Phi, psi and omega in degrees: 000137182266129177242143184277148174063030176232142178213137184287329189263066179284342180297331178274355182234085185298335180288346177267348181281139179268124175067023179285170182291331182293314183291323181288325179292327177294316178298321180297321179297319180294313182292325180292327177295317178295318180297322179296318179295318179297320182292346178263355181283149174266179187299317182294319179296319179296317179298319179296318179294320178296317178296323178297316179293323179295323180294328180267007182058035178250007180267093181217177184290337182275348182273112182295324180296318178295321178295320179293321177296319179297317178299317179294320178299313179295322178298317179292324178293322180289331182284342180280000000 
């Protein structure tokens, strides 16, 4: 019997594996790239990005980017 969307050899197809090391490492690279960019922002840039997210109603607790921006904002305020 033929079934759709199934393949036995998922080991050769990392994008089909659930929770494999390949998919998590890819996500880590993307988030680390964003974190690096956030860590290079100055106070005014961080404030502008936060206001932009608030205008789009994307500034919430579930948004990792917003959380990273908030952390950077607090870090810059403490350093002054």
